[in-house]
C-alpha positions in Angstrom: -0.2 0.0 -0.2 2.8 2.2 1.0 4.0 1.9 -2.3 0.9 2.9 -4.3 1.0 5.7 -2.4 4.4 7.1 -3.5 3.4 6.3 -7.3 -0.1 8.0 -7.1 0.9 10.7 -4.9 4.3 11.7 -5.8 7.1 11.9 -8.0 9.5 9.9 -6.2 10.4 8.5 -2.2 12.2 11.9 -2.0 9.3 13.8 -2.6 7.3 11.8 0.1 9.9 12.2 2.6 10.0 15.9 2.5 6.1 15.6 3.1 6.2 14.0 6.0 8.1 16.6 7.6 5.2 18.8 6.9 3.5 16.7 9.7 6.4 15.7 11.6 7.8 19.5 11.7 10.9 18.1 11.0 13.2 20.8 9.4 16.7 19.3 9.2 18.3 21.8 6.6 19.6 25.1 8.6 21.5 28.4 7.4 24.4 28.9 8.5 24.0 32.6 8.7 20.9 33.6 9.8 19.8 30.4 11.6 16.3 29.8 10.2 15.8 26.0 9.5 13.6 24.2 6.4 12.3 21.2 5.5 13.4 21.2 2.1 17.2 21.4 0.6 15.7 23.3 -2.2 14.0 25.8 -0.1 17.3 26.4 1.9 19.1 26.9 -1.3 16.7 29.6 -2.2 16.5 31.6 0.8 20.5 31.5 0.8 20.1 34.0 -2.3 18.3 36.1 0.0 22.0 36.5 2.0 23.7 35.9 -1.2 21.8 38.7 -3.2 22.2 36.0 -6.6 19.3 36.1 -8.6 20.0 33.9 -11.7 16.5 33.8 -13.2 16.2 36.2 -16.2 13.0 37.6 -17.7 13.6 37.8 -21.6 10.8 40.7 -22.2 11.4 43.2 -19.2 15.1 41.8 -18.2 13.9 41.8 -14.0 15.7 38.9 -12.1 14.4 36.6 -9.5 15.8 34.5 -6.8 14.0 31.1 -8.1 12.6 29.7 -11.1 8.7 29.7 -10.2 9.3 33.4 -9.4 10.4 33.8 -13.2 7.4 31.7 -14.6 4.4 33.7 -12.4 6.2 36.9 -13.2 6.0 36.1 -16.8 2.5 35.9 -16.4 2.0 39.4 -16.4 3.4 39.6 -20.0 1.1 37.4 -20.8 -1.8 37.6 -18.9 -2.4 34.3 -17.9 -4.2 32.9 -15.4 -4.9 29.8 -15.1 -5.7 29.2 -11.5 -10.1 30.0 -11.4 -12.3 29.3 -8.8 -15.0 27.0 -9.0 -17.7 29.8 -6.8 -17.1 33.1 -8.5 -15.0 32.5 -11.8 -12.2 35.0 -10.8 -8.6 34.0 -12.1 -5.1 34.2 -10.5 -1.9 33.9 -11.7 -0.8 31.4 -9.1 -2.4 28.6 -7.0 -1.2 29.8 -3.7 -3.2 33.1 -4.6 -6.1 31.1 -5.4 -6.0 29.3 -1.8 -6.1 31.9 0.0 -8.6 33.4 -2.2 -11.4 30.7 -1.6 -11.2 31.1 2.6 -13.1 34.7 1.5 -15.9 31.8 0.6 -15.5 29.7 3.3 -14.2 32.4 6.1 -11.6 29.9 6.8 -8.5 31.5 9.3 -5.9 29.0 9.8 -3.3 31.0 11.4 -3.6 32.3 14.7 -1.5 34.5 16.6 -0.2 33.1 20.1 0.0 36.4 21.4 -3.2 38.6 20.8 -5.4 35.3 19.6 -6.0 37.2 15.9 -6.1 34.6 13.0 -5.6 34.9 9.5 -6.3 33.1 6.5 -2.7 33.0 5.1 0.4 32.4 6.9 2.5 35.7 5.3 0.0 37.8 7.2 0.3 36.0 10.1 4.1 36.6 10.0 3.6 40.0 9.5 1.0 40.5 12.1 3.6 39.1 14.8 5.8 41.6 14.2 3.1 44.4 15.5 4.3 42.5 18.7 8.0 42.2 18.1 8.5 45.7 16.2 11.0 43.8 13.7 12.0 45.3 11.1 13.9 43.1 9.4 13.9 44.7 5.6 16.3 47.7 5.3 17.0 50.6 2.3 20.4 50.4 1.3 19.9 54.2 0.3 18.7 56.1 2.9 18.4 53.7 5.8 14.7 53.2 6.2 13.2 50.2 7.9 10.1 47.8 6.9 8.2 45.1 8.3 7.1 43.7 5.2 9.7 43.3 2.3 6.7 44.6 -0.3 7.2 47.9 1.7 10.6 48.0 1.2 10.1 47.4 -2.6 7.4 50.0 -2.7 9.6 52.5 -0.9 12.8 51.9 -3.0 10.8 53.1 -6.0 10.8 56.6 -4.6 14.4 56.4 -4.9 14.2 55.5 -8.7 10.6 57.1 -9.7 9.7 54.4 -11.7 6.2 53.8 -12.0 5.8 50.6 -14.1 1.9 50.1 -13.6 -0.3 52.2 -15.9 -4.1 52.7 -15.7 -5.8 51.9 -19.2 -8.4 54.6 -18.4 -6.9 57.9 -17.5 -3.0 57.1 -17.7 -1.9 57.2 -14.3 1.3 55.5 -13.1 1.9 53.3 -10.1 4.8 51.7 -8.3 3.1 49.1 -7.0 0.3 46.8 -9.0 -2.5 46.9 -5.7 -2.4 50.6 -6.0 -3.1 50.4 -9.5 -6.0 47.5 -9.1 -7.7 49.8 -5.9 -6.7 53.3 -8.3 -9.1 51.5 -10.7 -12.0 50.9 -8.5 -12.1 55.2 -8.3 -13.5 53.8 -12.3 -15.7 51.1 -11.8 -17.3 52.6 -8.1 -16.4 48.9 -6.6 -16.1 48.5 -3.2 -15.5 44.3 -3.0 -14.9 45.1 1.1 -18.0 45.5 3.4 -17.8 45.6 7.3 -20.2 43.3 8.7 -20.9 45.6 11.9 -22.1 49.2 10.2 -22.3 47.9 6.2 -20.0 50.9 5.1 -18.0 49.6 2.3 -14.4 50.0 0.9 -12.5 49.8 -1.9 -9.1 48.3 -0.4 -9.0 45.7 2.3 -6.7 47.5 4.5 -8.9 49.8 4.7 -11.1 47.2 6.1 -9.0 45.9 8.7 -8.3 49.8 9.9 -12.0 50.7 9.4 -13.2 47.7 11.9 -10.6 49.2 14.6 -13.2 51.6 15.3 -15.6 49.2 16.4 -13.0 47.0 18.3 -10.8 50.2 19.9 -7.7 48.3 18.6 -4.4 50.1 18.2 -1.8 48.1 18.2 0.9 50.3 16.8 2.6 51.7 19.6 4.9 55.0 19.6 8.4 53.6 21.2 9.5 57.6 21.9 5.9 58.9 23.6 3.9 55.8 24.2 0.9 56.9 21.9 -0.9 54.3 19.9 -2.4 53.8 16.7 -5.1 52.0 14.7 -2.3 51.9 11.6 1.4 51.3 11.1 1.0 54.1 8.5 0.0 56.5 10.9 2.5 55.6 13.5 5.0 55.9 10.7 3.9 59.3 10.3 3.7 60.3 14.1 7.1 59.3 14.3 8.1 62.0 11.7 6.8 64.7 14.6 9.7 63.2 17.2 12.4 62.8 14.0 12.0 66.3 12.3 12.2 63.9 9.1 10.0 65.2 5.8 11.0 62.9 3.0 8.5 63.7 0.5 9.6 66.7 -1.5 7.5 69.1 -4.0 9.5 68.8 -7.7 8.0 72.1 -8.5 8.4 74.5 -5.4 10.8 72.3 -2.9 8.6 72.4 -0.6 9.1 68.9 1.7 6.2 66.7 3.8 6.0 64.0 6.7 3.8 62.3 4.2 3.0 61.4 0.7 -0.8 62.1 1.3 0.1 65.4 1.8 2.3 66.2 -1.3 -0.6 64.4 -3.2 -2.4 67.1 -1.9 -0.1 70.1 -2.2 0.7 69.2 -5.8 -3.0 70.4 -6.6 -2.0 73.7 -5.5 0.2 73.8 -8.5 -2.3 71.8 -11.2 -5.4 73.4 -10.0 -6.5 69.6 -9.9 -10.2 69.3 -7.6 -10.7 65.9 -8.4 -13.6 65.1 -5.2 -16.7 66.8 -6.1 -20.2 67.2 -3.7 -23.3 66.1 -5.5 -25.7 67.6 -3.9 -24.3 71.5 -4.9 -21.4 71.0 -7.5 -18.3 72.1 -5.3 -15.1 70.7 -5.5 -12.2 69.8 -3.5 -8.8 68.3 -4.1 -9.0 65.9 -1.0 -11.3 63.4 0.0 -11.2 64.8 3.3 -12.6 67.9 2.8 -15.5 66.8 0.3 -16.8 64.7 3.4 -16.6 67.7 5.8 -18.2 70.1 3.2 -20.8 67.3 3.3 -21.8 67.6 6.6 -22.7 71.0 6.0 -25.7 69.7 3.7 -26.7 66.9 6.0 -25.8 68.8 9.2 -24.0 65.8 10.5 -21.9 66.6 13.4 -20.5 63.2 14.5 -17.5 64.6 16.8 -18.9 65.5 20.1 -17.2 67.1 23.3 -17.4 64.7 26.6 -17.6 67.9 29.0 -20.4 70.2 27.5 -22.1 68.3 24.7 -21.3 70.2 22.1 -20.7 68.3 18.5 -18.6 69.5 15.9 -18.4 68.4 12.1 -14.6 67.4 12.2 -12.4 65.9 14.8 -9.9 69.2 14.0 -12.6 71.4 15.9 -13.1 69.4 18.6 -9.5 69.3 19.5 -9.5 73.0 19.2 -13.0 73.5 21.4 -11.8 71.4 23.9 -9.0 74.2 25.0 -11.4 76.5 25.8 -12.6 73.8 29.0 -8.7 73.1 29.8 -7.4 77.0 28.8 -4.5 75.6 27.0 -2.9 78.1 24.5 -0.1 76.5 23.0 0.8 79.1 20.2 2.6 82.4 21.5 3.2 85.7 19.0 6.7 86.4 18.9 6.2 90.1 19.0 3.3 90.8 21.4 4.1 87.2 23.6 0.2 87.2 23.3 -1.0 83.3 23.0 -3.9 81.5 21.2 -5.5 78.1 21.6 -5.0 77.6 17.9 -2.4 78.4 15.1 -4.6 80.2 12.6 -5.7 82.2 15.3 -2.1 83.3 16.1 -1.4 84.3 12.2 -4.3 85.6 11.7 -3.0 87.7 14.7 0.1 88.3 13.2 -1.5 90.1 10.6 -2.3 92.8 13.1 1.3 93.7 13.3 2.4 93.4 10.1 -1.0 94.8 8.5 -0.9 92.1 5.6 -4.6 91.7 4.2 -3.4 88.8 1.6 -7.0 87.5 1.2 -9.3 90.5 -1.5 -12.5 90.5 -3.0 -12.5 90.1 -7.2 -15.6 92.2 -7.5 -15.1 95.0 -5.3 -11.5 94.8 -4.1 -11.7 95.3 -0.3 -9.0 93.0 1.0 -9.0 90.8 4.2 -6.4 89.3 6.5 -8.9 86.1 7.5 -9.3 84.0 4.3 -12.9 83.0 5.9 -13.7 86.8 6.4 -13.2 86.7 2.8 -15.2 83.6 2.1 -18.2 85.3 4.2 -17.7 88.2 2.9 -18.2 87.4 -0.7 -21.9 85.9 -0.1 -22.6 89.6 0.3 -22.3 89.9 -3.6 -23.5 86.5 -4.8 -26.5 86.4 -1.8 -25.8 82.8 -0.7 -27.0 81.7 3.0 -25.5 78.2 3.3 -26.2 78.2 7.4 -29.7 77.4 8.3 -31.1 77.3 11.8 -33.1 73.9 12.8 -35.3 75.9 15.0 -37.0 78.9 13.1 -35.6 78.5 9.1 -33.3 81.6 9.6 -30.7 81.7 7.2 -27.2 83.0 7.2 -24.1 83.6 5.4 -21.5 82.3 8.1 -21.5 79.5 10.3 -20.4 82.0 13.3 -23.1 84.1 12.5 -26.0 80.9 13.1 -23.6 79.6 15.9 -24.7 83.2 18.0 -28.5 83.5 16.7 -29.2 79.6 17.6 -28.2 80.9 21.4 -31.4 82.9 21.2 -33.1 79.6 20.9 -31.2 77.9 23.6 -30.4 80.5 26.0 -26.6 79.5 26.2 -24.0 82.2 27.7 -20.5 80.8 27.5 -18.0 83.3 27.6 -18.5 84.4 31.4 -16.3 87.4 33.1 -13.4 85.8 35.3 -13.8 89.6 37.4 -17.4 89.7 38.2 -19.0 86.4 37.0 -21.4 88.1 34.3 -22.6 85.8 31.1 -22.9 86.5 27.9 -23.7 84.7 24.5 -21.2 86.2 22.4 -17.5 86.4 22.8 -17.5 90.4 21.5 -20.2 90.9 24.2 -17.6 90.0 27.0 -14.9 91.7 24.9 -16.9 95.2 25.2 -18.2 94.2 28.8 -14.6 93.7 30.3 -13.6 97.5 29.8 -15.6 98.1 32.9 -13.5 97.0 34.6 -10.1 98.1 33.1 -11.5 101.6 32.2 -9.8 101.4 29.0 -11.9 102.8 26.0 -10.4 101.5 22.8 -12.6 103.7 20.3 -12.2 107.6 21.1 
């Protein structure tokens, strides 16, 4: 019976011996450089090429070189378009049999690989290996040009393209080019509108699986990535990398037109739209366009009235998380931004910038209809509504409309009776900050007008 098994399932007895090591866990072949062990001699030979850099197999079409013949065979399918492995449930096809095996687990839900530290399970062993580096902090892949280190070899490969500028993958619809094939696949979903990954808790759908993984951490509260300098934790490794640049001051992404540098590639992409004028994100209600998707999302909340960010001290809600952070400084009294001319301190950097224009008398924002100039861009926006008659901000109690959101907030206090501004000398409270400023002149005997 054993002989029949050998002849039926394996080419020779040696293959059977190697196969049995899957069951026994035996790995008799060890690397003399790093100590890693393997069940098959061939696997050790391939592994040693990582250390030696040897890539003996070359593609006769593009010249790319590979450490093993199997990788070359798979690579050639990029040129031929061949996808010989098909899923019998959904028909999707793959260039590698392993990718098909992994794909089938989407249908079965099977996740056979489990983390022995946190219990999280994965559909493929590679994902488990990468995940474990979250716990260990290991980054075994280093860039030989700038020294940056990465937890995944794919991230290193993508990073190296920053140095070479190579973008081998092109979109056949708009011509945009990408350094990674995965980025091209995700980009194409902009054209198709496809969002194949759905959250099983809230139903929100995503174009990329990575986006879904990060989104799920909103529900679980999981923040597995920790800064080794300040201890702050993050849901995504990319967010941690960006955060670390606060400590290092590193800004590796530079604009090739004006030379300005940025700590994140996303900020560089947004910045470049200043030069190109590109605004690819449009509001489907009013047609207004934006240079980045975040601004589009925030803008849409003007139409919906959504304010998802709430203050845990006073209950006030805000359209953006940034506004909530700024608002909380009212409660804490924090004023981290100081004027280097008069010493006055501010809760918000933008307020400091506006304040500095008192000293410089700069008014960089001009109305193209009447020529009036303003020190603050928001004041220009509100002013322009005098010409257009636009009043986009509506009171949900009486229906009165206003040109500025601040004016609406002040108006709403008529209905609520709220007086959030208090005098620290006599305790009198006011609905508007301007009224408090005027009131304080009673105590100081200051007469600013006259």
